[in-house]
N, C-alpha and C positions, 0 to 999 in steps of 0.2 A: 455821554452814552455809557448805562449800564452793564454792568459783567455778569451774566447767570452765573453763580461759581457751584451751589450745589450739584446741579445734573452735570457738572464734567467731574464732579469730588466723586459720584455716584456713579460714574464710567468709569473710573479707576477703579475701586473698590471693587466695582462688577466683572472687571478684567484680570485682577490680581484673586480672587476669591476663585473663579473659572481655570489659572492656574495653577493655585494648588491644589482645586479638586485635583486635575488633570495629574499631578505629581501623583497624589496619594493612589488614582486607579491605579496608574501605571505600576505603582512600586507593589501594590495589592494584584496586581494579576503578572508582573516577572515572572517565572519560576525561580527562587531561588532568593529573590529581592534582586536588587539594588546596593551593592558595596558603592556606599560613597568613601570619595579620596582621607586617604587617612595622613597624618599631618606626621610625616618624619618614617624613618626606614620598616617594616613592615617584616613580619615573619608568617609562616604558614607553616601547620603541624600536622600532617596525613599522617594515622594508624588504626584502618579501620573510623575512619569518621575523621575531622576537620578542623581543626580551631586555627584564628588568625589572632596575634597579641603584637603589639609592636614591641621594639628591639630591649627595653627596658624590661615589659613583662617577662620575654623572653630569657633572658636573663635570668632574672630574680627565677622561676619555675623550674630552671636547670640547676639552680646552685638550690634547690630543694628536694632537687631526687636525685641531685648528690650523696647530699648530707642521710639521704636514708638511704641508698643504695652504700655508703661504707659503714652506715651502722647496719647492717644485713636486714632491714627494714624490708618486708614483704612488699612486693606492689598494691594492693591495697594499701599501706600505713600510707607511700607514696601519693593516693588517690585520696585518701583522707587529704591531706596534707595543703595539697593543692586547691581541694575545693575549699578549705578554711580559707588559704590566701586571697585566692580571689573573689569570695562573699568580704572578708576584713577590708580586703585595700585593692582589689582588682591587680594585686600584685607588682603590688608598688609598694615602696619603701616608706610609709608617710611621716612623715614628722610631729604628726597629733591625728587625735579622731576623738571618739566619744570617753569624757574625763579624762585621764592620764593615759591611754593609750599610741603605744605607734608603734612603727613598723612596721614587717608583711602580717603579720597574726594579730594588733594589734594588741600587742601585750600592755599589761598595766605593769610599770613598774610594784605599784604601793598596793600587787596583789602579789607579790615574792618571783614577778616575771625574771626580774634584773633591773639590770641598771638603766638608763636611757641610752648613753651610748653604748651599751650592752647588746639591746635589744634591738639597734638599729644595723646592728651587723646581722644581714642575712643570714650565715652560719651559725652563727651564735643561735638566733631567733625560731630557724630550723631543727635543729638539736634539742633546745628545752620543750620543741612540740612532741616532738618524737619521742623522748623521752617521760611527758605528762599522758600521751596517748599509748606505751607500755604496759601502762600503771591502770589503765580501763578495763579490768576485766569482761573477755569475752567483745571488744572492741572489735577483731575479724567477724564475727558472724555479724554485728548490726548493720544498719543502714550507713551511706554513707554520712547523712545531718547526725544524726543520732550519736556516732564517736566523736565526732567530730565536736560537736554539743554539751559532749559529757568533759568536753574538754574545756574547750569556751566558754561555759557559761549565760550565754548570747540571751539578751531579749529577748532572741528572730531562734526559737533554736529550728525552726523547719527549711530555715534560708539556706543553708549548705546546700542540700537536695538538687535545689538548681545546676548546681556543675557537678555533678557525676560524670555526665556524660564527657563533657567537656576535660576532666581530671582523666578521665581514666586515655583519652585519648594521649593528655600531655607525656600520664607516666610512660604507656607502651614503647611510645616514642623516645624519653632519657631514657630508660630501660636499655636501650637498646634490641627489642625483640619489634623494630621495623625497618627497612633497608631505605634511607637518604628521606627520612619522616620530617625531615627539620630542614626548611629552606628559607632564610632569611638574607633580603636587598639590600646591601650597605651601600648609600650614593655617597658622594661630597669626598673633602678630604680627609684619611686617614688622622685616627688620633693622636697616632704614636707611631713610629717607624724603626726600620731595620732592629739591631739588638734591643734596645728597649721594649722596642715589640714582643722579640720573644720571649728577652724575659718576665714580663706582664704577663702573659701566654702561662710561663709556667709556674711563675707563681701561684695564679688563680690556680691552678690546675691543683696543687701541693695545697692549698687550701679548702677547696670543693670535698678532693678525694682523699687527703690523707696519705694511710698507709694502702689503701687500694689502687693507687694508682699503680699500676706495670712500668719497669722502666719510661722513666723519659729523659730528655737532655736536647740541650737550645742547638742552634748551629746557625751558619751564619744567614741564611734565609729565613729563616723560623724555627719548629722545633718540631721531632719526634717521637711518636708512643708504642712502641711493645705491647703487643696484646695475643693473647691466647688462643682466642676463639675473636669470629665475627659479631659474635649481643658482646664483649668488653670494646671490642672495636666502634660498635656503631654509639655506644654511650657516651666514647671519648666525641669522637667525631660531632656527634648529636653536642654534646657540649660545649664542643670551639665554637661551632656555628652560631649559638644561642651567644656568645659571647660576644660575636665577631666584631660587632657594631664600636665596644669602648677598646677595645686588643691590637688596631690596624694590623688584623688578620684580612688578609686577600683570595687564600686559597687552600681547600683542604682536600686531601685526599685516603679515600679506602676503600681497597677492594679494587675495581673496575669501575670505580665512581668518584669522580670530582666538582667540588662545590667553590664556584668564585663570586667574588663582593657583589659587583656590578651589577650582575645579573640576578643571584641569588639561585638559582637552579644547581640539582645532582644531576649531572652528564654523564656517558661513557669515556672513560679515557684517553686519550690519543693514543697513537700508535706508539708514540717517542715516549709514553707513562705507561711502564710496566703494571700489571696489576698483580697489587700486591695486600695479600691480607696476614699478615704479620706484624704490620706494624699502622699508624696512623702518621700521616706528616701532615703536615701546617707550615703553611709558606706564609711571612708577613709584609707587607709593604714595603720595600729599600726604600 
């Protein structure tokens, strides 16, 4: 018996092609497109726009913003820094890159940015970027891409501009200018629990915020941060949620809203939890 292979293969190829074309058509016609499944925890930031990042990217963005606020840099500086890191590393602390470039901003030890170990520290790298940006005359009035390019000296000088809108959303949220704007879903077992988790959270806050940090102290189930106004409260609340995945954080409460790790949403507090605008309360997994 002779088996005719080519017609069968042809039919299979045609079916595959039809399926691919159908997917493309659906993606094209669906309002806003279709979000494909992401691997790992996901964070969504909404502040006059929407940005979606994974948990590592979100934590790095929050640290970049905190360092800028600590240095009393204006919001536009945060926008430029975030756009630069999005372009250079997609907000990931890379071990390598072009030539000897490393880290969030792909800074080069050979160009005087510091040692590899220093540049791989997100706080150090962000600080060096802001220091360089401040030396650029008139950077505040430049396009995002032009200000970034004066610092980075990239072979693709216009590449930073495409991240400007996303960076404005992130900067606005992380500066505390939006309420309940950072939502991260954390699944699976916490990486650390109890007193160790609370201590790690406090240490991270101190490292990122330095002297800008209002009074904070650890408690049996987490920590509290005293705040002077809603804006500073949301800065810390959003920072905490941004770092939740690696810190064993279960809940954050500020004002009349509460974030819970498994569902990742900000919800109105229950009647048992009184609204409090004077402090941010963080609870860790026990």
